[in-house]
Each structure stands twice: as C-alpha cells, then as structure tokens.
N, C-alpha and C positions, 0 to 999 in steps of 0.2 A: 474382622479385617482379614483377606487372602494375602498367603504368602505374596511374594513376586519375586523370581528367580529372571535377572534382568541381564540383558547384551546388552552392551552400545557399541556403535558401528561409530567412527569418526574419532578425535582425537586432537579438534581442535581447539577456539576459545571455547567456543558455546560446550563441547564435549565434558571438557576438563571442570568447567564452571558447573556442571552439572552433578559429574564426578566427585567433588568438593562438599557442595551442598547436599548428596546423600552420605557422604561419610562423614559428615559431620554430628553426625549422632541425636538427630533430633528424636523426640521417642516414637513419630506418625511414621518414620520409614527404620523402625528396628526389623518389622518382618521383612524388608527387602534384602536381598542380597544380589550382587552384583556379580555375574558368574564371571564376564568375560568381555574385555576387550576388542575390538576390534580398531586395529594400527596400522598403517602400513609405513609409520618411522614413529621415530618417540615422540615426544614434549618437553625438553626442558625444562618449563613452566611447572609442570604434573608431576608426579614420581605413582604409576597406581600400584606400588607395594607389590601385594603376592598376588593381585590379580590375574587370572589366565590372561596372557596375550597373544592375539590369533596376527598372524601379518596381511593372511586371506580373510578380507572382510564377509568373504560370502559364506564363509566354514562357522559364524557366528549364528547364520539361523538355525546350522546342523547340529548345537550344542540342546543341552536340556534346558533351554530357559521358555520363561512364559510369554515375552516380549522384548519385542526388539526394538531399541531407538535407531534412529535413522539420523545421522548430524553428518554426514558427509558432504553432503552440498550437490548440485549438479542438478541435471533431470534424468538423463534416460541409466547411467550407474548405477544412481538412485534407484529409481523404478525397479530396474532388474533386480533387484539387492529386496526391495519392497515386495515385489510379486513372487520372489525364491521365499517369502519369511513366511508370508501369508499362506504360500501353496504350503508349506510346511506345518500349517497351523500353529504360529507364533501369532501374536495380536504385535501390532506395530503403532508405535508414537515417533511422532518426526514437524519437526519444524521447519520442516521447507517447504515454504511456499510456492515456489516452482516446478517444484515435482507433485504437489497436490492440483495447480491450475494444470498443468497440460496434461494429466492424467489421472485425473481427478477419478473423475467418473470411471473408468476402467479399473481404478483400483477398488475404490467402495463397493463396488459389483463383484468383485474376485475379495474381498473380505466378508462379504453377506454370503457368497458361496459354500467359502469355508470355513463357516460362522466364528468367524474371528475379528477382530474389533482393531479399526484404521481411527488413531484420532490426530488431530494436529492443530490442538489448541495454539499453540507457540510459532503457529507460519501467521497469523496473522497479529500483529502489536504484540511479538512478544509474550509479555506475563502480561499483559493489561488485557483482563476477560471480554472475549468476543464470541469465539465461537459453538461454544455449551450453550455463554447466555441465550445466543440467537437459536440457537437450535432444539434447545430445550425452555430455560425459564421465560421465554417470550412468545410463547408454543399459541398461549391463548388470544394474544393479538395479529388484527391484518396491518402488517409493517408494510408500508406507502413508499419508503424512503431511507435510504443508510450511505449517508455519506461523511466524511471520516479525514482527516491529515492522518496519513498509514505511512508514512516515511521517517523515520526519526533521522536521518539526516538530512533530508532536502530540509524538515522544521529548523534543525540546525542553522541550516544554511541565511535562511530563508531569517529568520531570528534574528541571527549577529548582521545582516543586510540592513533589516530596521534599524538596528542601532548606529548606522554609519561604515561596517565594515565592505571592502570587496568581494564580490564573487570569488577570487582568485585565492584572496586569504583566506576565508572563513572554510572554502576548501580544503586547502593544507592542511587548516587546524583540526577539521574534523578528521583528516586522515590521522595525523600526529595523535590526537585523543580516541582512536581504534570506533569512531560512528561511521568512517567511511574505509571503504575497502580500497586498497593499491588502485584498481580500476575501481573507480564511483559511479562508472555510465546506468547500470542496472537502476542507482537511487536516482541521481538528476535526471536521468530521461524519460522519468515517470513508470517505467517497466513493473517496478519491483509495489510500489503501489497499485498499479494495473492487477497485478497477477490476485494483490492482497483484497481490491473491491469485487474481484471477480471470484472468487470462494466466498465472501459473503452475501453474495446473489444468487449464489448458487443455493445457499442456507434460505435465503429468504423468500427467493421466486422463483426455486427449481430451474434453473438457467444450468447449461450445461457447464462442464470444465472438459476442455477449455472453452471459453467462452467464445461465441464469434468475435469478428474481430471488431472492434470500437478503438473511439478515439481515444490516442495517449500522445501526452506532450510532456517535458520536459522542462525543467528551469532554468538550461541555460543561458538564453536572451535575458531571462530577467538582468535588471540595472538599478543602480541605486539610486537613479531620477523616477524610477517607480513608483520604490517606497514616497519619496518626495511627493507627489501630485495624488498620490493617494492619501498623505497625511490632510491634504488641502479639503478631501470632502471626509472625513473621517473614517478610512479604509485604510485596507492594509494588503499586504501579498501572501498570498499561503498555496499549499498544491494540494488539491481536495479531487480524492475520487470519490464518485458519484454510483448510486444504484438506482435509481428510482420507478418506481411504475407510473405509467398513465394509460390514458384510453385506449392507445395502440399496440401497447406490449412493454418494455422497459427502455428508460437509457442506461446505461452504461457509459463511463468517461473518468478519463485521468489526465487533470492537467492543473495547470497554473487558473488563479480568479484571486479577483477582489473583493473582502467581506467587511460587511461593516465592523468597526472594533469595538460595536457594543455585541454581538456573536460570539455563543460561547465558548467556538472552535477559536476566532482570531486571538485571544488570549491565554493561549497554548504556547509556550516559549523551548526554546531548548530542542531535545530528543522526544519532547513530549509526544504521545499520540492521542488525539481525541476520535469520539465518532458521536454520531447526532444517529439518532434510533426514531423515524415518525411512527406512531403507531396508534390504531384507536382507542384503546383505554388507557393507557397510558399517557398519552402525547408526546411532547418531545423526551425522549430519555437519552442519557448523555453518559458514558464512559469514559475516563483520561488516564493515562498513565506513562508512563517509559515505554519509549518503543524499540530502546538497543540495547546492547548492553548483555553481556552473559549471565548475571545474576536474574536479570528480568524474562529473560529465554528461559533459565533452571525454572524458576517458576510457573511457567506455562507448561512444561516438560512434567513436572514434577504434581501437577494437577491435574494432568491425564494419568500419569501412573498409579494418583490415589483414586480417580474416578476409578481407572480397571480394576483395583485392589477391592474395592466395594461393590462393584458392579454385577456380582456372579453370573448369572445366566442373560441379568437385563444389559442390553445398551446403552453406555452413557451417554451417549447423544446420539438423538436424530437424523439419519444420512435425509438428503435432497430426493424427490421423488423426479426422477428424471426424466418421466413419461409426460410429463406436465411443463414442458420446456414451453415459456412464451416469444413471443415473436421479441426481436431488439430490434429497436426505433433507430432508425439514419438518423448518425449526427448532423448531418446536412440539415434534417428537417425540425432541428432546437429551436427554439427562442432564447437569445440572452441580450442584457445588455450589455455596451463596451466600452473596455480604456482603448483610446487609440493614440499610439505615440509616433507622428512623423517625425523628419528629418527634412526639410527643405529648403532651398536657395533663396537667400534674400533679395527677392527678385517682385514688382509687382505685379498682380492678378492669381497668387498662387493659389489663396486662401478660396480666389472664387472657383479657380479650377479646382480643387479639391472640394468644397460645396456641390458643383455640378456632378462629379463621379459619384458620392454619395447618392444626394437626389436624384440619381439616372437608377438607383436599388429601392429609392423607396426609405432611405436610411435618413434619421432626422434626428437632430443634435440637440442634444441635453445642456451642456457646456459647451465653449471651446477657450481654450488658454494660445494663446499665443508672447513665449518667452523670448528676451533679448540672445542677441546672437549666441553663438557656441564659441571656443575658442578655433575651430576652423572654418567661421567667418557662416554656418547653416545656421535658421534659424528653426527650433523644436516648435511643432505645433501637438496640443493636446486635446483631441475630442473624447468627450464622454455621451454616448449617443442613444438613444431614443431604443428598447424593444425590437429585436429585427429580425429575422432566419438567419441562422449561420452561414446558408448557403448564397444570401445574397449580400452577407458581409464579404465572402471569399470573392464573390465577382468583382464587390467592388475595391477589395485588396489585388485584385488582378488590375483591374483598370489604372488605378495606380502606378503599377512597375511601368504602363506607357509612356510616360511622359518624367522627360531628363529632371525635370522641375523638383519629381517628389525623391528623394534619395534611399530614405529608407523608411520603412516601417511595420507595426508592431502593435499585436494587439492582445490583451488582455481580460477574458469574459469578468461579469461582475455577475455573484451568486447571492442570490438572497434566501438564506437558509431559515 
C-alpha cells in the first residue's frame, strides 16, 4: 500500500469524525500521515494534538501532501479550493455533493488534465457504497434505472410521521439529534436528494454535471392524513429520487411518492438510505445503509483514501463520458398514477364538479374516498387516479383553482418500483 500524506480542509463534524477514525490506530491506516489541517477556527469537540494547523485553508494545497480532503462544504469556495489542489498536482477526496453536482464535469476534466484523481464516494449516501460500485463494479451491466431514498433526514422525518408524529415535531427532533441542519431547507425541499441523483445519473447515463433543470419537490406539504389514506391501500409515503432510461432519453426527478409497502425501499426507516439499480445481468440490485452521521461519512471518505493508496497509476473509478450526454425527458411528458387530496365545501354537486374537471383532461378515477367533515366544516375528498400524463394532471389542478367550492388540493405521485 502506498504511503499517503493527507491534508484535511474543514474542522466541523465530518472532518473531526474522519480525524478520530484515522488516528484510532487501525492497521490499514498505519502508513497514512495527517500532515496538516486547514481550519479557520478551533473545534472544542476535537483536539488535533500536534498536527499542523493552517488558518488559511488554501495554504493546505501548498503543503507536501498527496491528497487534500475537502470538507468545508458550500459550493464556490469549495470549487476554488479543489481547483487549486488539482492544479497543484494533488489528489482530492470530497464528501461535498453540491460542488460535485454543480461543477463535477469541470473538476473531473481538470483532474484528468493534471493526471490526478478526484474521488467523491461520500457525496452520495455517506458511507453506503454507491459511487465506485456504480462506476466500477457494475460496468458489465446495462443500467436502466437508478431509484433511491437518498436523504437520511427526509427519511427520518417521514418514518416518524408514519408512526403518528407531526412534521414540525419530528423536524425539531431531527435537528436536536444532528440529522438535520439548523437550516434544513436543502434536505426537506428535495435539493439534497436531487444533487445526489444527478451525480448517480452522470455515472450511469453520462448525463452532465450539473444536470439540466429537472423536477425537484420536497416533503413540506406531506401531512399525517396522507399516511392514513395510503395505508388503506397498503402504501406508504417516501421521498424518492429517480434516474431512468427510456426510449426518448432519461427521466431525472426528485419528489415524494407513494410506494407499495411490499417494495424493498418502503421498509427502510430512520436515517437509512437505499438505492435500487435495475440492470440487465443482475436484475434488481439493492444497497442500503446509514445515509447520515459522521461515522458513516468517514467510512466513505476512508474508502476513497484506501482506493487511492492502492491504485498506483490506475484510476480507482471510471469517470463519465460527458461527450455522450443523453436527452433529458420533460417531466410534463411522464405518466403517473396519482393520489389527489382535496378539501371542499360541504355542498351538493361538488364531487360531480370535480369529476367533470378531471374528465375534461381524460383522467379516470381508480378509487374515490369521501370522509366526514373536518373540524373546520370542510370535507376531505381523496382520489386515486388511473395513469395519466403529468401535464394533463397539472391542467386539471389549475382548473380546480377556478372554483371557490374547492379550497385546497395536493397530489402525490404513485411509483411502481
């Protein structure tokens, strides 16, 4: 195994978790040396001992190191730091999914130009293997679909809501346990999962980084009653990110779905992440594991460092061929079944009005549920539709808004894995 001289940039939760693992004395780390740490401020939770501290993180790239581990987060400053390191002939390992999503194509090409490696296993699902497995181990397979629950915070929230907790209460709990940031918006609005599926799509289908605009939707509007109605039909609510090959290009999307409780992903609880790969040789292939936490992220970072130390002149992962970018299928041209939740005034003829609006777009009903009045006097109406184009559903939803008898509307797409 090649000796590695390592510089760490960042000194937050993930960086200190990596440091503590590396200085823990495991035999496979014995030939690795943490030469310096770029830290703008001290972290009272971790003592770096005699390790050299640089307050200017960009100075780390100038040190006598083999690999810079970028753990500062963010996008533009991280890109500048990674660029400096690659141009200085240093390998880079990062857990930063945002910078890989936004600038991955440019940075990968820069690594190739400088004959160094850029590795980012922990950018997707922390330590749960996905990046190098997709780029290396599944290369014999033609992959037709990658679908996953890629955000541990979101899955923790939805799993708890399924057990009866409110969105607000469980979000607060997630923040207290360190699963969610003080500002959890990137987790709950679907952006974090979108970054990750964009990276996986680049590896599976040679799509660009960043990927073209695609549909991103969060879980902020999911309520406890959605789980109640889903359960009546053996379904549950999850947040799913999907990259799928079809005859017209690739689908790319990140949004809540209803899944059959019998599906492999539906059973994952807490902060666990899971990915399903649909392949021609292996069939459906699943991986699952912790998608949040510093130990899990450290596992992915160390796997990249280990790959570097054993790679010699070879590349420990196969990069996408960005010259073969497929078309991105418009979201409005996709077909789904839908769960539709409406609150309506308790008046005669409202259900007939709803049926007329949906029939005008060719939307058939599979099931219709009308419950007793809510505390505010309104009546909930739940519809499970037949398969229909997304654009037709959106036209129907706009039509509902033109009628004062129909007060609120929400849809969740039903996914058949």
